[in-house]
SENU-191138 format. One record per residue (C-alpha): residue number from 0; residue in one letter; chain; x negated, y, z negated. Coordinates in pm, 1 decimal, always signed. Layout:
SENU-191138
<r i="NUM" aa="a" ch="A" x="X" y="Y" z="Z"/>
...
//
This chain:
SENU-191138
<r i="0" aa="m" ch="A" x="+740.8" y="+1385.0" z="-768.3"/>
<r i="1" aa="s" ch="A" x="+492.7" y="+1287.8" z="-960.2"/>
<r i="2" aa="s" ch="A" x="+295.1" y="+1509.0" z="-1134.4"/>
<r i="3" aa="i" ch="A" x="+31.2" y="+1335.6" z="-1049.4"/>
<r i="4" aa="c" ch="A" x="+28.2" y="+1412.2" z="-695.8"/>
<r i="5" aa="r" ch="A" x="-4.1" y="+1815.3" z="-627.3"/>
<r i="6" aa="e" ch="A" x="+222.0" y="+2009.7" z="-398.4"/>
<r i="7" aa="g" ch="A" x="+91.7" y="+2013.2" z="-37.6"/>
<r i="8" aa="d" ch="A" x="-229.2" y="+1803.1" z="-116.0"/>
<r i="9" aa="r" ch="A" x="-303.2" y="+1436.5" z="+22.3"/>
<r i="10" aa="l" ch="A" x="-541.5" y="+1331.6" z="-257.9"/>
<r i="11" aa="p" ch="A" x="-366.4" y="+1274.5" z="-551.3"/>
<r i="12" aa="k" ch="A" x="-459.3" y="+1416.5" z="-863.8"/>
<r i="13" aa="f" ch="A" x="-670.8" y="+1178.0" z="-1084.4"/>
<r i="14" aa="n" ch="A" x="-540.9" y="+1137.4" z="-1459.1"/>
<r i="15" aa="a" ch="A" x="-801.6" y="+1025.5" z="-1684.7"/>
<r i="16" aa="k" ch="A" x="-537.6" y="+913.6" z="-1941.1"/>
<r i="17" aa="r" ch="A" x="-342.1" y="+711.0" z="-1784.9"/>
<r i="18" aa="f" ch="A" x="-622.9" y="+542.9" z="-1659.5"/>
<r i="19" aa="d" ch="A" x="-767.3" y="+482.7" z="-1988.4"/>
<r i="20" aa="e" ch="A" x="-453.8" y="+346.8" z="-2112.7"/>
<r i="21" aa="l" ch="A" x="-393.5" y="+158.4" z="-1826.6"/>
<r i="22" aa="v" ch="A" x="-700.9" y="-20.4" z="-1800.5"/>
<r i="23" aa="l" ch="A" x="-682.6" y="-133.0" z="-2192.3"/>
<r i="24" aa="y" ch="A" x="-319.9" y="-228.1" z="-2104.5"/>
<r i="25" aa="v" ch="A" x="-463.9" y="-511.7" z="-1886.4"/>
<r i="26" aa="a" ch="A" x="-746.2" y="-590.2" z="-2102.1"/>
<r i="27" aa="e" ch="A" x="-500.5" y="-622.1" z="-2373.4"/>
<r i="28" aa="r" ch="A" x="-267.7" y="-879.6" z="-2167.6"/>
<r i="29" aa="t" ch="A" x="-521.0" y="-1082.4" z="-2017.4"/>
<r i="30" aa="e" ch="A" x="-778.0" y="-1104.2" z="-2317.9"/>
<r i="31" aa="d" ch="A" x="-722.8" y="-1506.1" z="-2367.0"/>
<r i="32" aa="d" ch="A" x="-805.1" y="-1522.5" z="-1983.9"/>
<r i="33" aa="e" ch="A" x="-1152.2" y="-1588.3" z="-2012.0"/>
<r i="34" aa="n" ch="A" x="-1228.2" y="-1576.6" z="-1600.4"/>
<r i="35" aa="f" ch="A" x="-1026.5" y="-1231.2" z="-1537.5"/>
<r i="36" aa="g" ch="A" x="-1316.0" y="-1026.6" z="-1556.3"/>
<r i="37" aa="t" ch="A" x="-1443.0" y="-621.8" z="-1400.5"/>
<r i="38" aa="t" ch="A" x="-1327.8" y="-794.0" z="-1025.8"/>
<r i="39" aa="k" ch="A" x="-998.4" y="-901.7" z="-1138.4"/>
<r i="40" aa="l" ch="A" x="-953.2" y="-556.2" z="-1373.0"/>
<r i="41" aa="a" ch="A" x="-998.7" y="-365.4" z="-1024.9"/>
<r i="42" aa="k" ch="A" x="-797.5" y="-481.3" z="-793.0"/>
<r i="43" aa="v" ch="A" x="-494.4" y="-472.2" z="-1044.6"/>
<r i="44" aa="l" ch="A" x="-561.5" y="-102.6" z="-1026.5"/>
<r i="45" aa="f" ch="A" x="-635.0" y="-64.2" z="-721.7"/>
<r i="46" aa="y" ch="A" x="-330.2" y="-257.4" z="-594.3"/>
<r i="47" aa="s" ch="A" x="-113.1" y="-130.7" z="-860.8"/>
<r i="48" aa="d" ch="A" x="-179.4" y="+278.4" z="-755.1"/>
<r i="49" aa="l" ch="A" x="-147.9" y="+179.0" z="-426.0"/>
<r i="50" aa="e" ch="A" x="+192.6" y="-9.5" z="-431.1"/>
<r i="51" aa="a" ch="A" x="+308.0" y="+253.5" z="-651.6"/>
<r i="52" aa="y" ch="A" x="+207.7" y="+527.1" z="-412.4"/>
<r i="53" aa="r" ch="A" x="+406.2" y="+321.4" z="-133.8"/>
<r i="54" aa="e" ch="A" x="+711.1" y="+214.1" z="-293.0"/>
<r i="55" aa="l" ch="A" x="+726.0" y="+508.8" z="-578.1"/>
<r i="56" aa="g" ch="A" x="+619.7" y="+809.6" z="-397.1"/>
<r i="57" aa="a" ch="A" x="+274.0" y="+852.6" z="-619.3"/>
<r i="58" aa="p" ch="A" x="+5.4" y="+632.4" z="-783.2"/>
<r i="59" aa="i" ch="A" x="-1.3" y="+555.8" z="-1138.7"/>
<r i="60" aa="t" ch="A" x="-360.0" y="+690.8" z="-1195.8"/>
<r i="61" aa="g" ch="A" x="-417.9" y="+827.6" z="-894.9"/>
<r i="62" aa="a" ch="A" x="-772.3" y="+697.4" z="-916.7"/>
<r i="63" aa="e" ch="A" x="-1042.5" y="+697.7" z="-629.7"/>
<r i="64" aa="y" ch="A" x="-1111.7" y="+345.5" z="-505.3"/>
<r i="65" aa="q" ch="A" x="-1424.6" y="+288.7" z="-312.7"/>
<r i="66" aa="k" ch="A" x="-1561.7" y="+41.0" z="-52.6"/>
<r i="67" aa="w" ch="A" x="-1799.8" y="-187.6" z="-257.1"/>
<r i="68" aa="e" ch="A" x="-1941.8" y="-556.9" z="-204.2"/>
<r i="69" aa="h" ch="A" x="-1670.6" y="-734.9" z="-394.9"/>
<r i="70" aa="g" ch="A" x="-1345.2" y="-511.9" z="-284.9"/>
<r i="71" aa="p" ch="A" x="-1230.9" y="-187.4" z="-363.5"/>
<r i="72" aa="y" ch="A" x="-1356.7" y="-39.1" z="-699.0"/>
<r i="73" aa="p" ch="A" x="-1261.5" y="+267.1" z="-886.7"/>
<r i="74" aa="p" ch="A" x="-1593.6" y="+455.0" z="-1047.9"/>
<r i="75" aa="k" ch="A" x="-1448.6" y="+603.7" z="-1291.8"/>
<r i="76" aa="l" ch="A" x="-1383.3" y="+260.3" z="-1461.1"/>
<r i="77" aa="k" ch="A" x="-1740.3" y="+272.5" z="-1572.5"/>
<r i="78" aa="s" ch="A" x="-1672.3" y="+582.6" z="-1761.4"/>
<r i="79" aa="a" ch="A" x="-1346.0" y="+450.1" z="-1915.3"/>
<r i="80" aa="k" ch="A" x="-1477.8" y="+128.8" z="-2023.5"/>
<r i="81" aa="a" ch="A" x="-1750.8" y="+389.0" z="-2197.1"/>
<r i="82" aa="m" ch="A" x="-1445.5" y="+560.4" z="-2359.0"/>
<r i="83" aa="l" ch="A" x="-1283.6" y="+283.0" z="-2507.2"/>
<r i="84" aa="k" ch="A" x="-1603.1" y="+180.1" z="-2642.7"/>
<r i="85" aa="s" ch="A" x="-1701.0" y="+484.8" z="-2817.3"/>
<r i="86" aa="a" ch="A" x="-1329.8" y="+484.7" z="-2969.1"/>
<r i="87" aa="g" ch="A" x="-1302.6" y="+135.3" z="-3105.7"/>
<r i="88" aa="r" ch="A" x="-1046.4" y="+6.3" z="-2891.2"/>
<r i="89" aa="a" ch="A" x="-1221.9" y="-231.6" z="-2676.1"/>
<r i="90" aa="t" ch="A" x="-1543.3" y="-383.8" z="-2630.1"/>
<r i="91" aa="p" ch="A" x="-1714.9" y="-427.5" z="-2293.6"/>
<r i="92" aa="t" ch="A" x="-1865.7" y="-778.6" z="-2262.7"/>
<r i="93" aa="k" ch="A" x="-2124.4" y="-889.3" z="-2015.0"/>
<r i="94" aa="g" ch="A" x="-2054.6" y="-1244.7" z="-1878.8"/>
<r i="95" aa="s" ch="A" x="-2324.2" y="-1518.5" z="-1815.3"/>
<r i="96" aa="a" ch="A" x="-2408.4" y="-1659.8" z="-1496.1"/>
<r i="97" aa="f" ch="A" x="-2056.5" y="-1819.9" z="-1430.0"/>
<r i="98" aa="k" ch="A" x="-1881.4" y="-1590.7" z="-1705.0"/>
<r i="99" aa="a" ch="A" x="-1670.1" y="-1289.3" z="-1613.3"/>
<r i="100" aa="d" ch="A" x="-1803.5" y="-980.8" z="-1736.7"/>
<r i="101" aa="r" ch="A" x="-1490.8" y="-866.1" z="-1939.4"/>
<r i="102" aa="l" ch="A" x="-1380.4" y="-607.3" z="-2163.9"/>
<r i="103" aa="i" ch="A" x="-1213.6" y="-739.5" z="-2528.1"/>
<r i="104" aa="p" ch="A" x="-951.0" y="-528.0" z="-2674.1"/>
<r i="105" aa="t" ch="A" x="-999.9" y="-433.5" z="-3055.5"/>
<r i="106" aa="r" ch="A" x="-645.7" y="-349.9" z="-3144.2"/>
<r i="107" aa="t" ch="A" x="-744.3" y="-76.6" z="-3347.8"/>
<r i="108" aa="r" ch="A" x="-534.5" y="+120.3" z="-3132.2"/>
<r i="109" aa="p" ch="A" x="-338.1" y="-83.7" z="-2858.2"/>
<r i="110" aa="a" ch="A" x="-223.4" y="+56.0" z="-2498.8"/>
<r i="111" aa="d" ch="A" x="+69.6" y="+297.5" z="-2564.4"/>
<r i="112" aa="l" ch="A" x="+150.8" y="+354.9" z="-2176.8"/>
<r i="113" aa="e" ch="A" x="+452.3" y="+561.0" z="-2298.3"/>
<r i="114" aa="a" ch="A" x="+245.6" y="+814.6" z="-2403.8"/>
<r i="115" aa="v" ch="A" x="+60.2" y="+908.8" z="-2098.7"/>
<r i="116" aa="g" ch="A" x="+374.1" y="+878.9" z="-1910.5"/>
<r i="117" aa="i" ch="A" x="+328.8" y="+522.3" z="-1756.9"/>
<r i="118" aa="t" ch="A" x="+720.4" y="+425.5" z="-1668.2"/>
<r i="119" aa="a" ch="A" x="+882.0" y="+118.3" z="-1659.8"/>
<r i="120" aa="e" ch="A" x="+873.4" y="+91.7" z="-1259.8"/>
<r i="121" aa="e" ch="A" x="+473.5" y="+142.2" z="-1287.9"/>
<r i="122" aa="i" ch="A" x="+469.6" y="-119.0" z="-1597.3"/>
<r i="123" aa="a" ch="A" x="+615.2" y="-391.9" z="-1384.0"/>
<r i="124" aa="i" ch="A" x="+427.7" y="-342.6" z="-1045.8"/>
<r i="125" aa="v" ch="A" x="+128.1" y="-371.7" z="-1293.3"/>
<r i="126" aa="d" ch="A" x="+257.4" y="-665.8" z="-1449.1"/>
<r i="127" aa="a" ch="A" x="+325.2" y="-813.6" z="-1090.2"/>
<r i="128" aa="w" ch="A" x="-3.0" y="-764.0" z="-1018.6"/>
<r i="129" aa="i" ch="A" x="-177.2" y="-909.6" z="-1279.4"/>
<r i="130" aa="g" ch="A" x="+68.5" y="-1247.2" z="-1248.8"/>
<r i="131" aa="r" ch="A" x="-46.5" y="-1246.0" z="-865.8"/>
<r i="132" aa="i" ch="A" x="-453.3" y="-1178.0" z="-941.7"/>
<r i="133" aa="e" ch="A" x="-503.7" y="-1392.1" z="-1274.7"/>
<r i="134" aa="r" ch="A" x="-376.3" y="-1697.6" z="-1042.8"/>
<r i="135" aa="e" ch="A" x="-696.2" y="-1638.8" z="-809.0"/>
<r i="136" aa="s" ch="A" x="-1046.8" y="-1659.8" z="-886.7"/>
<r i="137" aa="a" ch="A" x="-1273.2" y="-1379.9" z="-899.1"/>
<r i="138" aa="s" ch="A" x="-1422.1" y="-1507.2" z="-550.5"/>
<r i="139" aa="d" ch="A" x="-1087.5" y="-1524.1" z="-415.4"/>
<r i="140" aa="i" ch="A" x="-1010.0" y="-1211.7" z="-512.0"/>
<r i="141" aa="s" ch="A" x="-1289.0" y="-1018.2" z="-396.0"/>
<r i="142" aa="d" ch="A" x="-1230.4" y="-1192.7" z="-53.6"/>
<r i="143" aa="l" ch="A" x="-861.3" y="-1113.0" z="-25.4"/>
<r i="144" aa="s" ch="A" x="-906.7" y="-781.0" z="-94.5"/>
<r i="145" aa="h" ch="A" x="-1180.4" y="-748.6" z="+218.1"/>
<r i="146" aa="e" ch="A" x="-875.5" y="-852.0" z="+431.2"/>
<r i="147" aa="h" ch="A" x="-666.3" y="-492.0" z="+281.0"/>
<r i="148" aa="p" ch="A" x="-663.8" y="-253.9" z="+581.3"/>
<r i="149" aa="g" ch="A" x="-769.9" y="+52.1" z="+357.4"/>
<r i="150" aa="y" ch="A" x="-1106.2" y="-196.9" z="+283.2"/>
<r i="151" aa="r" ch="A" x="-1167.8" y="-244.1" z="+615.9"/>
<r i="152" aa="m" ch="A" x="-1090.2" y="+101.9" z="+758.9"/>
<r i="153" aa="v" ch="A" x="-1396.8" y="+257.4" z="+572.0"/>
<r i="154" aa="d" ch="A" x="-1742.2" y="+233.2" z="+585.9"/>
<r i="155" aa="e" ch="A" x="-1914.6" y="+119.1" z="+255.0"/>
<r i="156" aa="n" ch="A" x="-1923.7" y="+332.7" z="-74.7"/>
<r i="157" aa="e" ch="A" x="-1632.5" y="+565.0" z="+105.1"/>
<r i="158" aa="r" ch="A" x="-1316.4" y="+701.8" z="-11.8"/>
<r i="159" aa="i" ch="A" x="-1000.8" y="+422.8" z="+53.2"/>
<r i="160" aa="p" ch="A" x="-729.3" y="+665.7" z="+100.7"/>
<r i="161" aa="y" ch="A" x="-447.3" y="+602.5" z="-52.1"/>
<r i="162" aa="e" ch="A" x="-234.4" y="+600.3" z="+301.8"/>
<r i="163" aa="a" ch="A" x="-337.3" y="+284.4" z="+354.0"/>
<r i="164" aa="a" ch="A" x="-79.1" y="+136.6" z="+154.1"/>
<r i="165" aa="f" ch="A" x="+155.6" y="+160.6" z="+412.9"/>
<r i="166" aa="l" ch="A" x="-61.8" y="-6.3" z="+661.8"/>
<r i="167" aa="a" ch="A" x="+30.9" y="-355.1" z="+717.2"/>
<r i="168" aa="e" ch="A" x="-210.5" y="-636.5" z="+645.9"/>
<r i="169" aa="q" ch="A" x="-124.8" y="-862.4" z="+901.9"/>
<r i="170" aa="p" ch="A" x="+13.1" y="-827.3" z="+1265.8"/>
<r i="171" aa="p" ch="A" x="+403.4" y="-821.8" z="+1320.5"/>
<r i="172" aa="t" ch="A" x="+521.3" y="-1133.7" z="+1427.9"/>
<r i="173" aa="d" ch="A" x="+729.1" y="-1191.0" z="+1749.9"/>
<r i="174" aa="d" ch="A" x="+1046.3" y="-1174.7" z="+1540.5"/>
<r i="175" aa="e" ch="A" x="+953.3" y="-858.7" z="+1379.9"/>
<r i="176" aa="v" ch="A" x="+839.9" y="-711.2" z="+1683.4"/>
<r i="177" aa="a" ch="A" x="+1240.5" y="-808.3" z="+1875.8"/>
<r i="178" aa="a" ch="A" x="+1423.3" y="-665.0" z="+1536.5"/>
<r i="179" aa="a" ch="A" x="+1251.1" y="-302.8" z="+1558.4"/>
<r i="180" aa="t" ch="A" x="+1295.2" y="-285.8" z="+1939.3"/>
<r i="181" aa="r" ch="A" x="+1619.9" y="-378.3" z="+1921.6"/>
<r i="182" aa="l" ch="A" x="+1716.2" y="-112.0" z="+1620.8"/>
<r i="183" aa="a" ch="A" x="+1502.9" y="+122.2" z="+1836.4"/>
<r i="184" aa="r" ch="A" x="+1766.9" y="+65.3" z="+2094.6"/>
<r i="185" aa="e" ch="A" x="+2062.7" y="+80.6" z="+1867.3"/>
<r i="186" aa="r" ch="A" x="+1959.4" y="+434.9" z="+1756.8"/>
<r i="187" aa="g" ch="A" x="+1872.3" y="+535.1" z="+2121.6"/>
<r i="188" aa="w" ch="A" x="+1485.8" y="+591.6" z="+2009.3"/>
<r i="189" aa="l" ch="A" x="+1405.3" y="+326.4" z="+2305.1"/>
<r i="190" aa="d" ch="A" x="+1574.0" y="+335.8" z="+2657.7"/>
<r i="191" aa="g" ch="A" x="+1461.5" y="-6.7" z="+2822.2"/>
<r i="192" aa="d" ch="A" x="+1081.4" y="+21.8" z="+2825.9"/>
<r i="193" aa="k" ch="A" x="+1042.0" y="+437.0" z="+2781.9"/>
<r i="194" aa="w" ch="A" x="+1035.3" y="+615.2" z="+2427.7"/>
<r i="195" aa="q" ch="A" x="+1338.8" y="+866.4" z="+2388.1"/>
<r i="196" aa="r" ch="A" x="+1201.1" y="+1236.8" z="+2241.0"/>
<r i="197" aa="q" ch="A" x="+1445.2" y="+1342.5" z="+1929.7"/>
//
């Protein structure tokens, strides 16, 4: 199990160094995209952390994500931007009415994911989410994130639980229900319409 999760604790432990390096990495990967701002950055971090939690057993950063107006948002992003600015590694810019607020890397000290223990598997998850999110507008990706079950299950400004990564975003299709029922019968979990105790 990754050191990011505490034994017997359902809340992941936040790793600020991983978070800061990952924020810079995403900024570097998207620096030529004038439309890739804070909204999209927050969604890459959110979806990447939740997917890693589901697929690899632990999130990449352990950041807390809250339900904000424009979708899931990690409050630690503000301090990460400030740290990267003070270290001379990136410059936050304020967008105009139709331009995104962005984080522009200075390349004085590029992101070093390996130094903070981010694995190739984790990087692949992040890269996939960058690819998916950069094709959408910030408004569309914000709207899409409002459909995430973790976002829908909490009130404004509340923490979105990592366990939401295991919830389906859409109801199962008839074919999926039939396949699950068939599997349950084959394994002896279901007899007719009654679940069997193991």
